[in-house]
C-alpha positions in Angstrom: 235.1 -220.6 189.1 236.3 -223.9 191.1 239.4 -224.8 191.0 241.4 -227.9 191.3 245.5 -228.0 192.4 247.6 -230.8 191.9 250.2 -231.1 194.0 251.1 -228.7 197.3 254.0 -227.3 196.6 255.2 -223.7 197.2 254.3 -222.7 194.0 250.5 -224.0 194.4 250.6 -222.2 198.2 251.4 -219.4 196.9 249.1 -219.3 194.1 246.5 -220.6 196.8 247.4 -217.6 199.3 247.0 -215.0 196.6 243.6 -216.2 195.3 242.4 -216.1 199.5 243.8 -212.6 199.7 241.9 -211.3 197.2 238.5 -212.8 198.7 238.4 -216.2 196.7 236.2 -218.4 198.2 237.9 -222.2 199.7 235.2 -224.0 199.4 236.0 -223.5 195.6 239.8 -224.0 196.2 240.9 -228.2 196.4 244.0 -229.4 196.0 245.4 -232.9 195.5 249.2 -234.6 197.4 250.7 -237.6 197.7 251.9 -236.1 200.9 250.4 -235.8 204.3 251.8 -233.1 206.4 251.3 -231.2 203.0 247.9 -231.6 203.2 247.7 -230.8 206.6 248.9 -228.3 205.9 247.0 -226.4 203.3 243.2 -227.2 205.1 244.5 -225.0 208.0 246.2 -222.4 207.0 243.4 -222.2 203.6 240.5 -223.9 205.1 240.4 -225.6 201.4 239.1 -229.3 200.8 242.6 -232.0 199.7 242.5 -235.1 199.1 245.7 -237.4 198.6 244.2 -238.6 195.0 242.3 -237.5 191.9 238.3 -238.3 192.9 235.1 -237.2 191.6 234.9 -233.8 193.4 238.4 -233.0 191.9 237.3 -233.6 189.5 233.8 -231.2 189.2 235.7 -227.8 188.6 236.5 -225.1 186.3 239.5 -225.0 186.1 243.1 -227.8 187.1 245.8 -226.7 187.7 248.6 -228.7 187.7 251.6 -228.4 189.7 253.9 -230.7 190.5 257.3 -231.1 189.2 258.4 -231.9 185.3 260.0 -234.7 185.7 256.4 -236.3 187.7 253.9 -234.8 185.9 253.2 -238.3 183.1 252.1 -239.6 186.3 250.9 -236.7 188.1 247.8 -236.1 185.7 247.2 -240.1 184.1 244.3 -239.6 186.9 243.3 -237.5 184.8 242.7 -238.8 181.3 239.6 -239.8 180.0 238.2 -237.9 183.3 238.5 -234.4 181.4 234.9 -232.2 180.2 235.5 -228.6 179.8 238.0 -227.4 181.9 240.9 -225.4 182.1 243.7 -227.2 182.4 246.9 -225.1 183.3 250.9 -226.0 183.4 253.2 -224.2 185.7 255.6 -227.1 185.2 259.3 -225.3 184.2 260.1 -226.3 180.1 257.5 -229.3 179.3 255.8 -228.2 176.1 251.2 -227.9 176.1 251.5 -231.3 173.2 253.3 -232.9 175.6 251.2 -232.3 178.3 248.1 -232.9 176.1 249.2 -235.9 174.7 249.5 -238.1 178.0 246.5 -236.7 179.0 244.5 -239.2 176.0 244.9 -235.6 172.7 243.7 -233.0 175.4 244.0 -229.8 174.5 241.8 -226.7 176.9 245.7 -226.3 178.2 247.4 -222.9 178.7 250.9 -223.0 179.7 252.4 -220.8 182.8 256.1 -219.7 183.6 255.8 -217.4 187.1 259.1 -216.9 188.7 259.5 -217.1 192.0 259.2 -213.9 192.9 255.2 -215.6 193.1 256.0 -217.2 196.1 255.8 -213.4 197.7 253.1 -211.7 195.0 255.3 -209.9 193.2 256.3 -212.2 190.2 255.7 -211.7 186.7 253.9 -214.8 184.6 254.6 -216.0 180.7 250.7 -217.3 179.7 250.1 -218.9 176.2 246.8 -220.7 175.3 245.9 -223.5 172.9 244.0 -222.1 170.6 241.4 -223.7 172.3 240.8 -221.8 175.0 238.2 -219.9 175.1 238.5 -216.0 176.2 236.3 -217.3 179.3 239.4 -220.3 180.1 242.0 -217.8 178.8 240.6 -214.9 181.4 240.8 -217.2 184.3 243.9 -218.7 183.8 244.7 -214.6 184.0 242.8 -214.6 187.7 244.4 -217.6 188.9 248.6 -216.1 187.5 247.2 -212.8 188.6 247.1 -214.1 192.3 250.6 -213.8 192.6 251.9 -210.8 190.2 251.6 -209.1 186.7 251.2 -211.2 183.8 251.5 -211.2 181.0 250.1 -213.0 177.5 252.2 -215.0 174.3 251.6 -215.3 171.2 253.4 -218.1 169.6 254.8 -220.7 172.3 257.8 -220.9 171.3 258.7 -218.3 173.0 258.0 -219.4 176.2 260.8 -221.0 176.6 262.3 -216.8 176.0 260.4 -216.2 179.0 261.6 -218.6 180.8 265.4 -217.7 179.8 264.4 -213.9 180.6 261.5 -213.8 183.9 262.4 -217.3 185.0 266.1 -217.3 185.2 265.8 -213.3 185.4 265.9 -213.5 189.4 269.3 -215.7 189.9 270.7 -213.1 187.2 269.5 -210.3 190.1 270.9 -212.7 193.3 274.3 -212.9 190.8 274.7 -209.2 190.8 273.3 -208.6 194.5 276.2 -211.6 195.7 278.7 -209.1 193.7 277.9 -206.1 194.4 277.4 -207.4 198.9 281.9 -208.7 198.0 283.2 -205.6 196.4 281.2 -203.3 199.3 282.6 -205.9 202.0 286.1 -205.7 199.8 285.8 -201.6 200.7 286.0 -203.0 203.9 282.4 -202.6 204.6 281.3 -204.6 208.2 278.9 -207.8 205.8 275.5 -206.5 207.4 276.1 -203.2 205.6 277.2 -204.8 203.0 274.5 -206.0 202.4 272.4 -204.0 202.9 273.7 -201.2 200.6 273.6 -204.0 197.8 269.7 -204.8 198.7 268.2 -201.6 199.1 269.6 -199.8 196.1 268.8 -202.9 193.4 265.8 -202.4 195.6 265.4 -198.9 195.1 266.4 -198.6 191.1 264.4 -201.4 190.8 261.2 -199.3 192.1 261.8 -195.9 190.3 262.2 -198.0 186.8 259.1 -199.3 187.6 257.4 -196.2 188.0 259.4 -194.2 185.2 258.1 -193.5 182.0 261.7 -193.1 180.0 263.1 -196.5 179.8 266.3 -198.4 181.8 268.7 -196.5 179.7 267.9 -193.2 179.8 267.7 -193.5 183.6 271.0 -194.7 183.4 272.2 -191.6 181.7 270.8 -189.7 184.5 273.1 -190.6 186.8 276.4 -190.8 185.2 277.7 -187.7 185.0 280.6 -186.9 182.4 284.1 -187.5 183.8 282.2 -188.9 187.2 281.8 -192.8 189.0 279.0 -193.4 188.0 280.8 -192.8 184.2 284.7 -195.0 185.4 282.1 -198.0 186.9 280.3 -198.2 183.6 283.3 -198.0 181.8 284.9 -200.3 183.1 281.6 -202.7 182.9 281.6 -201.7 179.4 285.2 -203.1 179.1 285.2 -206.3 180.1 282.2 -207.0 178.3 279.3 -207.2 181.2 276.0 -206.0 179.1 277.3 -208.5 176.1 277.7 -211.2 178.1 274.2 -210.9 179.8 272.5 -210.7 176.6 274.9 -214.2 176.1 274.0 -216.2 179.3 269.9 -214.9 178.8 270.2 -216.3 175.0 272.2 -219.3 176.7 268.8 -220.0 178.6 266.6 -220.2 175.9 268.6 -222.9 174.1 268.7 -225.0 177.6 265.1 -224.4 177.9 264.4 -226.1 174.2 266.7 -228.6 174.6 265.0 -229.6 178.6 261.2 -229.7 176.2 262.6 -231.9 174.4 264.4 -234.2 176.6 261.2 -233.5 179.3 258.1 -234.7 176.4 260.0 -237.8 175.7 257.8 -240.9 176.6 
């Protein structure tokens, strides 16, 4: 499988690095980037071919990965219009719908939409994937292999749910960071120095996530096991319940979902 990346930003770099770690040949990867310094870094770090613009060699691939900002997508794909044959095109631009990307590509349909999250930058991401019906099993497998290089993947049956993927896992790291902020601030307010407060907050969240990931039980069951009747945890959870924390989180994710739909409409305008 030969892969051409359009864009050399952080996510493209993470994907290329993840593929390299899995033994993918550097000769089968190339990247197009307008920035000379970015091209130089990619070439030096991974030994891949880079180019300032789409050329015939870039098009001689099996998969094109669109790793550019949503606002730049229409201009970025213009050099591909009318020049694609059977390549699978993977878009990792947040919010952009395949119908809009396909229209900008002159009616091309062999498209996959991917929504990775920022932990993908350290190989610990989760990516939602949706494929146009015209993409065959081999094409889906190729897309999954590429995004699987930076974490786990899930396939979504309805593209409309990609906004929900964005709301849950795409924006999700920010929710977790916000919780860590609050836990750290609480620790400081209880007398700990900043470094100790951060370590207590970070390691608690990291350990709890690992425990939940490795457990057969649901998070609710794990929570109940930590919560002794009349104890400290029960007091804390009761305070959260009285403040509506659980419902506030659910409402926040729904708000992100609505905003995702709105952004999709805006980004797809010609």
